[in-house]
C-alpha positions in Angstrom: 2.8 8.2 -40.6 0.9 6.3 -43.3 2.2 5.6 -46.8 0.2 7.3 -49.5 -2.5 5.3 -51.1 -2.0 4.0 -54.6 -4.2 2.0 -56.9 -3.3 -1.6 -57.0 -5.2 -1.9 -60.2 -2.2 -0.4 -61.9 0.0 -3.3 -60.8 0.2 -6.9 -62.0 -1.3 -9.6 -59.7 1.8 -11.5 -58.6 0.1 -14.0 -56.3 -3.5 -15.0 -56.4 -4.9 -17.0 -53.5 -8.5 -18.3 -53.8 -10.6 -20.2 -51.2 -7.5 -21.5 -49.3 -8.0 -24.1 -46.6 -5.0 -25.4 -44.6 -5.3 -28.2 -42.1 -2.9 -30.0 -39.7 -3.1 -33.5 -38.3 -2.4 -33.1 -34.5 -2.5 -36.2 -32.3 -5.3 -37.9 -34.2 -7.3 -34.7 -34.6 -7.7 -32.2 -37.5 -6.9 -28.5 -36.9 -8.1 -26.1 -39.5 -5.6 -23.3 -39.4 -6.7 -21.4 -42.6 -10.3 -21.1 -43.5 -11.3 -20.0 -47.0 -8.8 -17.1 -47.5 -8.9 -15.3 -50.8 -6.3 -12.6 -51.5 -4.5 -11.0 -54.5 -1.0 -9.8 -53.8 0.3 -7.2 -56.3 3.7 -6.6 -57.8 5.9 -4.1 -55.9 3.4 -3.6 -53.1 3.8 -3.9 -49.3 1.1 -5.8 -47.6 0.9 -6.5 -43.9 -0.7 -9.6 -42.4 -1.9 -8.6 -38.9 -3.4 -10.6 -36.1 -3.0 -12.2 -32.6 -0.6 -15.1 -32.1 -2.3 -18.2 -33.5 -4.5 -16.4 -36.0 -2.7 -18.1 -38.9 -0.4 -15.4 -40.2 2.8 -17.5 -40.5 0.9 -20.6 -41.7 -0.7 -18.5 -44.4 2.6 -17.4 -45.9 4.2 -20.8 -45.5 1.7 -22.2 -47.9 3.1 -20.2 -50.8 6.7 -20.6 -49.7 6.5 -24.4 -49.6 7.4 -24.5 -45.9 4.4 -26.1 -44.2 5.2 -28.5 -41.4 5.1 -32.2 -42.3 1.7 -32.7 -40.6 0.2 -29.8 -42.5 -1.5 -29.9 -45.9 -3.6 -27.7 -48.3 -7.1 -29.2 -48.2 -8.7 -26.8 -50.7 -8.0 -23.8 -52.8 -5.5 -22.5 -55.3 -2.3 -20.4 -55.2 -1.4 -19.0 -58.6 2.1 -17.4 -58.9 2.6 -15.2 -62.0 6.2 -15.5 -63.2 6.7 -15.5 -66.9 10.3 -16.7 -66.6 9.5 -19.7 -64.5 6.4 -20.5 -66.5 8.3 -20.7 -69.7 9.4 -24.3 -70.2 11.7 -25.8 -72.8 12.7 -29.5 -73.0 15.1 -31.1 -75.4 13.8 -33.3 -78.2 16.0 -36.4 -78.6 15.2 -40.0 -79.7 14.2 -41.0 -76.2 11.8 -38.0 -76.0 10.2 -38.8 -79.3 9.9 -42.5 -78.4 8.1 -41.6 -75.1 5.7 -39.2 -76.9 5.0 -41.8 -79.6 4.2 -44.4 -76.9 2.0 -41.9 -75.1 0.1 -41.1 -78.3 -0.6 -44.7 -79.0 -1.9 -45.3 -75.5 -4.1 -42.2 -75.6 -5.6 -43.2 -79.0 -6.3 -46.6 -77.4 -8.1 -45.0 -74.5 -10.0 -42.4 -76.6 -12.8 -44.9 -77.5 -13.8 -44.9 -73.8 -15.1 -41.3 -74.2 -17.8 -42.6 -76.5 -19.4 -44.5 -73.6 -18.7 -42.1 -70.8 -22.4 -41.3 -70.1 -23.3 -45.0 -69.8 -20.2 -45.7 -67.7 -21.4 -43.0 -65.2 -24.8 -44.7 -65.0 -23.0 -48.0 -64.2 -21.1 -46.4 -61.4 -24.2 -44.8 -60.0 -26.0 -48.1 -60.0 -23.1 -49.7 -58.2 -23.1 -46.9 -55.6 -26.8 -47.3 -55.1 -26.4 -51.1 -54.3 -23.4 -50.5 -52.1 -25.3 -47.9 -50.0 -28.4 -50.1 -49.8 -26.2 -53.1 -48.8 -24.4 -51.3 -46.0 -24.3 -48.1 -44.0 -25.3 -44.9 -45.8 -22.8 -42.1 -46.2 -24.5 -40.1 -43.4 -24.6 -43.1 -41.1 -20.9 -43.8 -41.7 -20.0 -40.2 -41.1 -22.0 -40.0 -37.8 -20.6 -43.3 -36.5 -17.0 -42.4 -37.5 -17.4 -39.0 -35.7 -18.4 -40.9 -32.6 -15.4 -43.2 -32.8 -13.0 -40.3 -33.4 -14.4 -38.4 -30.4 -13.7 -41.5 -28.2 -10.2 -41.8 -29.7 -9.5 -38.1 -28.9 -10.6 -38.6 -25.3 -8.4 -41.7 -25.1 -5.4 -39.7 -26.5 -5.9 -36.9 -24.0 -5.9 -39.4 -21.1 -2.8 -41.2 -22.5 -0.9 -37.9 -22.9 -1.9 -36.8 -19.4 -0.7 -40.1 -18.1 2.8 -39.6 -19.6 3.2 -36.4 -17.5 2.6 -38.2 -14.2 5.3 -39.2 -11.7 5.2 -43.0 -11.2 6.7 -42.6 -7.8 4.2 -40.0 -6.4 1.1 -40.3 -8.5 0.3 -44.0 -8.6 -3.4 -43.5 -8.0 -3.7 -41.1 -10.9 -1.8 -43.5 -13.2 -4.1 -46.4 -12.1 -7.2 -44.3 -12.8 -5.8 -43.2 -16.2 -5.1 -46.9 -17.1 -8.7 -47.7 -16.2 -10.0 -44.8 -18.3 -7.9 -45.9 -21.3 -9.2 -49.4 -21.0 -12.8 -48.1 -20.8 -12.4 -46.0 -24.0 -10.7 -49.0 -25.8 -13.7 -51.2 -24.9 -16.2 -48.5 -26.0 -14.4 -48.1 -29.3 -14.3 -51.8 -29.8 -18.0 -52.2 -29.0 -19.0 -49.4 -31.3 -17.0 -50.8 -34.2 -18.6 -54.2 -33.6 -22.0 -52.7 -33.5 -21.4 -50.8 -36.8 -20.1 -54.0 -38.4 -23.2 -56.0 -37.3 -25.5 -53.3 -38.6 -23.8 -53.3 -42.0 -23.9 -57.1 -42.2 -27.6 -57.1 -41.3 -28.4 -54.6 -44.1 -26.3 -56.7 -46.6 -28.2 -60.0 -45.6 -31.5 -58.2 -46.1 -30.5 -57.0 -49.6 -29.0 -60.4 -50.6 -32.3 -62.0 -49.6 -34.4 -59.6 -51.7 -34.7 -61.7 -54.8 -36.8 -59.1 -56.6 -34.2 -56.3 -56.0 -31.3 -58.6 -57.1 -33.1 -59.5 -60.3 -33.9 -55.8 -61.1 -30.3 -54.8 -60.3 -28.8 -57.5 -62.5 -31.2 -56.7 -65.4 -30.4 -53.0 -65.3 -26.6 -53.7 -65.0 -26.6 -56.2 -67.9 -28.5 -53.7 -70.1 -26.0 -50.9 -69.3 -23.0 -53.1 -69.8 -24.2 -54.2 -73.2 -24.9 -50.6 -74.2 -21.4 -49.6 -72.9 -19.8 -52.3 -75.0 -21.6 -51.2 -78.1 -20.7 -47.5 -77.6 -17.0 -48.1 -76.9 -16.6 -50.3 -79.9 -16.8 -47.2 -82.1 -13.7 -45.3 -83.3 -12.6 -41.9 -81.9 -13.0 -38.9 -84.3 -10.2 -37.0 -86.0 -10.6 -34.2 -83.4 -9.8 -36.5 -80.5 -6.8 -38.0 -82.3 -5.3 -34.5 -82.9 -6.0 -33.6 -79.3 -4.2 -36.7 -78.2 -1.1 -35.7 -80.2 -1.0 -32.4 -78.2 -1.6 -34.3 -74.9 1.3 -36.6 -75.6 3.6 -33.5 -76.0 2.2 -32.0 -72.9 2.9 -35.1 -70.9 6.6 -34.9 -72.0 6.7 -31.2 -71.3 5.3 -31.8 -67.8 7.8 -34.6 -66.9 10.8 -33.9 -69.1 12.7 -32.0 -66.4 13.0 -35.1 -64.2 15.5 -37.9 -64.4 14.7 -40.9 -66.6 13.2 -43.1 -63.8 11.0 -40.4 -62.4 10.1 -39.2 -65.9 8.8 -42.7 -66.9 6.9 -43.1 -63.6 5.1 -39.8 -63.8 4.3 -40.3 -67.5 2.7 -43.6 -66.6 0.7 -41.9 -63.9 -0.4 -39.2 -66.2 -1.6 -41.7 -68.8 -3.6 -43.5 -66.2 -5.1 -40.2 -65.0 -6.1 -39.3 -68.5 -7.5 -42.7 -69.1 -9.8 -42.4 -66.1 -10.7 -38.9 -67.2 -11.7 -40.1 -70.7 -13.7 -42.9 -69.1 -15.6 -40.5 -66.9 -16.2 -38.1 -69.8 -14.1 -35.2 -68.6 -13.8 -32.5 -71.3 -10.1 -32.6 -72.0 -10.5 -29.8 -74.6 -11.4 -27.5 -71.7 -8.1 -25.9 -70.4 -9.3 -25.9 -66.8 -10.4 -29.5 -66.7 -7.3 -30.7 -68.6 -5.0 -28.9 -66.1 -7.0 -30.3 -63.1 -6.3 -33.9 -64.4 -2.6 -33.2 -64.9 -2.2 -31.4 -61.5 -3.1 -34.6 -59.6 0.3 -36.0 -60.8 2.5 -33.1 -62.0 1.5 -29.6 -62.8 0.6 -29.2 -66.5 2.8 -27.5 -69.0 0.7 -26.2 -71.9 2.2 -26.9 -75.4 3.0 -23.8 -77.5 5.3 -24.7 -80.3 8.4 -26.8 -81.2 11.5 -27.0 -83.3 13.5 -30.0 -84.4 15.6 -29.7 -81.3 13.1 -28.8 -78.5 9.5 -28.6 -77.3 8.3 -25.2 -75.9 5.5 -24.7 -73.5 4.2 -22.6 -70.6 2.7 -23.6 -67.3 0.4 -22.1 -64.7 2.4 -22.1 -61.4 -0.2 -23.5 -59.0 1.9 -23.6 -55.8 -0.7 -25.7 -54.0 0.1 -28.5 -56.4 3.9 -28.2 -56.3 5.1 -31.4 -54.7 8.6 -32.1 -56.0 11.5 -30.7 -54.0 13.3 -29.9 -57.3 10.5 -27.6 -58.3 10.4 -25.8 -55.0 14.2 -25.2 -55.4 13.4 -23.0 -58.4 10.7 -21.1 -56.5 11.8 -20.9 -52.8 14.8 -18.6 -52.4 14.9 -17.6 -56.1 11.4 -16.1 -56.4 10.0 -16.2 -52.9 12.4 -15.5 -50.0 11.8 -15.3 -46.3 13.3 -13.2 -43.5 12.6 -15.0 -40.2 11.9 -13.6 -36.8 15.0 -14.4 -34.9 18.4 -13.7 -36.5 20.0 -15.6 -33.7 18.6 -18.9 -35.1 18.4 -18.0 -38.8 22.2 -18.2 -39.2 24.4 -21.3 -38.9 26.8 -20.5 -36.0 29.7 -22.6 -37.3 29.7 -21.2 -40.9 31.2 -17.8 -41.8 28.9 -15.0 -42.8 30.4 -14.8 -46.3 30.0 -18.5 -46.9 26.3 -18.4 -45.9 25.6 -15.7 -48.4 27.7 -17.1 -51.3 26.3 -20.6 -50.8 22.8 -19.3 -51.6 24.1 -17.3 -54.6 26.0 -20.4 -56.0 22.9 -22.6 -55.6 20.5 -20.3 -57.4 22.6 -18.1 -59.7 24.7 -19.1 -62.7 28.1 -17.9 -61.5 31.4 -19.0 -60.1 32.8 -18.5 -56.6 34.7 -15.2 -57.5 31.5 -13.6 -58.8 29.5 -15.0 -55.9 31.9 -13.4 -53.5 31.7 -10.1 -55.3 27.9 -10.2 -55.2 27.9 -11.1 -51.5 30.1 -8.1 -50.7 27.9 -5.8 -52.7 24.9 -7.1 -50.7 26.7 -6.7 -47.4 27.4 -3.1 -48.3 23.8 -2.5 -49.4 22.4 -3.8 -46.1 24.7 -1.5 -44.1 27.5 -3.8 -42.9 30.6 -1.5 -42.4 33.8 -2.6 -44.1 32.3 -5.8 -45.6 35.6 -7.1 -47.0 37.1 -7.3 -43.5 34.0 -8.8 -42.0 33.3 -11.3 -44.8 35.0 -14.2 -42.9 33.5 -13.4 -39.5 31.2 -15.8 -37.7 27.6 -14.9 -36.6 28.6 -14.6 -32.9 30.9 -11.7 -33.9 27.9 -9.7 -35.1 25.2 -7.9 -33.1 21.6 -8.8 -33.3 20.8 -5.9 -35.7 23.8 -6.8 -37.9 22.8 -10.5 -38.0 19.3 -9.5 -39.1 20.9 -7.4 -41.9 22.8 -10.5 -43.0 19.6 -12.5 -43.0 18.0 -9.8 -45.3 21.1 -10.0 -47.5 20.7 -13.7 -47.9 17.0 -13.4 -48.7 17.8 -10.8 -51.3 20.8 -12.6 -52.8 18.7 -14.0 -55.6 16.6 -10.9 -56.1 13.2 -12.5 -55.3 9.9 -11.2 -56.5 8.3 -11.7 -53.1 10.0 -11.1 -49.7 8.2 -12.6 -46.7 9.1 -10.8 -43.5 8.0 -13.0 -40.6 8.1 -10.5 -37.7 11.7 -9.7 -38.5 12.0 -6.9 -35.9 10.4 -8.6 -32.9 13.8 -9.7 -31.4 15.3 -6.3 -31.9 15.3 -3.1 -29.8 13.3 -0.1 -30.9 16.2 1.8 -32.4 17.5 -1.2 -34.5 13.9 -2.0 -35.4 13.5 1.4 -37.0 16.7 0.9 -38.9 15.7 -2.5 -40.2 12.3 -1.3 -41.4 13.9 1.7 -43.2 16.4 -0.7 -44.8 13.7 -3.0 -46.0 11.8 0.0 -47.6 15.0 1.4 -49.2 15.9 -2.0 -50.7 12.4 -2.4 -52.0 12.8 0.8 -54.0 16.0 -0.5 -55.5 15.1 -4.1 -56.1 11.4 -3.7 -56.8 10.2 -6.8 -54.7 6.8 -7.3 -53.1 6.8 -7.3 -49.3 4.5 -9.6 -47.3 5.0 -8.4 -43.7 3.8 -10.6 -40.9 3.4 -8.7 -37.6 1.2 -8.0 -34.6 2.7 -4.6 -34.2 0.4 -2.0 -35.8 3.1 0.6 -35.5 5.2 -1.4 -37.9 2.2 -1.7 -40.2 1.8 2.1 -40.3 5.4 2.5 -41.3 5.8 -0.1 -44.0 2.5 -1.2 -45.6 0.4 -0.2 -48.5 -2.4 -2.6 -47.6 -3.4 -4.5 -44.5 -5.1 -7.9 -44.1 -6.4 -8.5 -40.6 -6.6 -12.2 -39.7 -8.7 -13.8 -37.0 -9.1 -17.6 -36.4 -7.7 -18.4 -39.9 -9.8 -15.9 -41.8 -9.3 -12.5 -43.3 -11.9 -10.4 -41.5 -10.8 -7.0 -42.8 -8.8 -5.9 -45.8 -7.9 -2.4 -47.0 -5.3 0.3 -47.5 -3.5 1.5 -44.4 -5.7 4.6 -44.4 -8.8 2.4 -44.6 -7.9 0.1 -41.7 -6.4 2.8 -39.4 -8.7 5.7 -40.0 -12.0 3.9 -40.9 -11.9 0.4 -39.4 -15.2 -1.5 -39.7 -14.7 -4.9 -37.9 -15.0 -5.0 -34.1 -11.8 -7.0 -33.9 -9.9 -4.3 -35.8 -11.4 -1.8 -33.4 -10.1 -3.9 -30.5 -6.6 -4.1 -32.0 -6.4 -0.4 -32.6 -7.8 0.3 -29.1 -4.9 -1.8 -27.7 -2.2 0.6 -29.2 -0.1 1.9 -26.4 0.1 5.3 -28.2 -3.7 5.7 -27.5 -3.4 5.0 -23.8 -4.6 7.8 -21.5 -2.7 8.9 -18.5 -3.7 7.1 -15.3 -5.9 4.7 -17.4 -5.5 1.0 -18.0 -4.2 -0.1 -21.4 -7.1 -1.7 -23.3 -7.0 -5.5 -23.7 -9.2 -7.9 -25.6 -11.1 -10.2 -23.2 -11.5 -13.9 -23.8 -9.5 -16.2 -26.1 -9.8 -17.2 -29.7 -11.9 -20.2 -30.6 -10.5 -23.7 -30.9 -9.6 -24.4 -34.5 -10.2 -28.2 -33.9 -13.9 -27.6 -33.8 -16.3 -26.3 -36.5 -16.9 -22.6 -35.9 -20.6 -21.5 -36.1 -21.3 -17.9 -36.9 -18.7 -15.2 -36.5 -15.5 -16.6 -34.9 -15.1 -13.3 -32.9 -18.6 -13.3 -31.5 -17.8 -14.7 -28.0 -15.3 -11.8 -27.5 -17.3 -9.1 -29.3 -19.0 -6.5 -27.1 -21.1 -5.5 -30.1 -22.2 -9.0 -30.9 -25.5 -9.4 -32.7 -27.8 -12.4 -32.4 -27.0 -13.4 -36.0 -23.2 -13.4 -35.2 -23.8 -16.6 -33.1 -25.7 -18.4 -35.8 -24.4 -17.4 -39.3 -21.0 -16.6 -40.6 -21.0 -13.1 -42.1 -20.0 -12.5 -45.8 -17.3 -10.2 -46.8 -18.9 -6.8 -47.3 -17.4 -4.2 -49.6 -17.0 -0.8 -47.9 -15.2 0.9 -50.9 -13.1 -0.1 -53.9 -10.2 -0.9 -51.6 -11.9 -1.7 -48.3 -13.6 -4.9 -47.3 -14.8 -6.2 -43.9 -16.4 -9.5 -42.7 -19.0 -8.4 -40.2 -22.8 -8.3 -39.9 -22.5 -4.7 -38.7 -22.2 -3.7 -42.3 -25.5 -5.3 -43.3 -28.0 -2.6 -44.2 -30.4 -4.2 -41.7 -27.9 -4.1 -38.8 -28.3 -1.4 -36.1 -25.9 1.6 -36.3 -23.1 1.2 -33.8 -20.5 3.8 -33.2 -16.8 3.0 -32.9 -15.3 2.8 -29.5 -14.5 6.2 -28.1 -10.8 5.5 -27.9 -10.4 5.2 -31.7 -12.8 7.9 -32.7 -10.8 10.6 -34.4 -7.9 8.1 -34.4 -6.1 10.0 -37.2 -5.6 13.1 -35.0 -4.7 11.0 -32.0 -2.0 9.1 -33.8 -0.6 12.3 -35.4 -0.2 13.7 -31.9 1.3 10.4 -30.5 3.9 10.3 -33.3 4.5 14.1 -33.2 3.6 14.4 -36.9 
């Protein structure tokens, strides 16, 4: 039933996700869909992302496929994609390029003297912050009052949305009451803002009237400004000037792939970012800090070498910082492809099957239409389409659901990606076709050598296709391990509950197990273990403190206080004890 364990250490880390937070703006509120996920995905492995609907499975994979909805954003964390071919960057050296680099070098040399006074400049900023906070609301006061206003705005929005659902002909009283409530919330918000403004003005008048403080502040500021002027009058050293020469080349390497207008715009923004960094004393000789400055504008390409005709560099593909659609075109489809859940909606009904495959090949591969057709036919044959030459010009409605899903897989594999995301690709298919599609995905993996990231809530699918399993709950990985680890030695109560829900474990004349309760709202801050309200084995600490990720073995990790040495020993539910034998019997193995 389960695939044999293999050491991931032997394989290259293809995708490294660290401390990832993903949020969405929804009707004036912030929903935290992914909370601090860290995960390494290896070359040529199959990893399953498992969890209930709403746990964050699809959102998680959309972050590294560049497909987040417009109201979603990565709030924190890094996503590093290891691809030597994409990382290698070459830009042509012509007169325009040399002129841009010379101009950038002059600007950087001009800014370099600011580094000499960075420490004093930070003291000036700190003094200004001190006065600003003293003359108005403190950061804590602003945060508390803004939270109060936001809560009122959320309540107003809820009432307004409810009002839109009412029938004006039959529910006039409810509409009248809703209008009154909306007016009440508007007045409360207005009064609160006015109160905050008055409080801030009162604090400012008090500070303005404090002559002793004003004199002390001005004396300290004059002294710092004079010191800063003296320090920045010096000349940067030879080391800084040589570094600026490399920085100018890295600026062009980072923007040279864009058209002239965008190139000039981004180069200007990078120069401004580097100026601010020098002024603040950022160590630009440190690779990490230098990359962080660049990544705010365009991901940094590190200079390697050059010839008379071209500059050569390499970049760290930080997918969380990829903003340009042109850059995503080189990644999405070519390196990271997706097979979606429903083949009925994944294909365009008015375009022939062959055209849909060849259009992807033509976009991402360097070939003509004849070669694209040949490759498309080869793919159709590989995914099991009978007589592909005759069916090349058919439309999607002429294919069954299983055949359509095979075409979707063919499209995803047309550019031989390194990562294939399968977003519940068998959910819309019957059991027989499901088994065929899973076998097809596994067979093609052996041939093409891609990594599979399989999103599913079906543990039977996991057992058939995965090397490792990541169990998600409320936007966090709560258990991670090999298939054997998670199926035969689960440690988190949520994983116990998922396994207990397997139909194959149901006893005759007994009710199928179900998990009581509902997941927590991701609009609110979660205190303690997110699963605690539904956990029959909940400890007192689960309601107060979020558990760390405990290491069970070299390959197995679980985020539960039950693994703390101080926790009481609790046996697994009876239904999943000796689960190995039960599943062997259920699947007639």
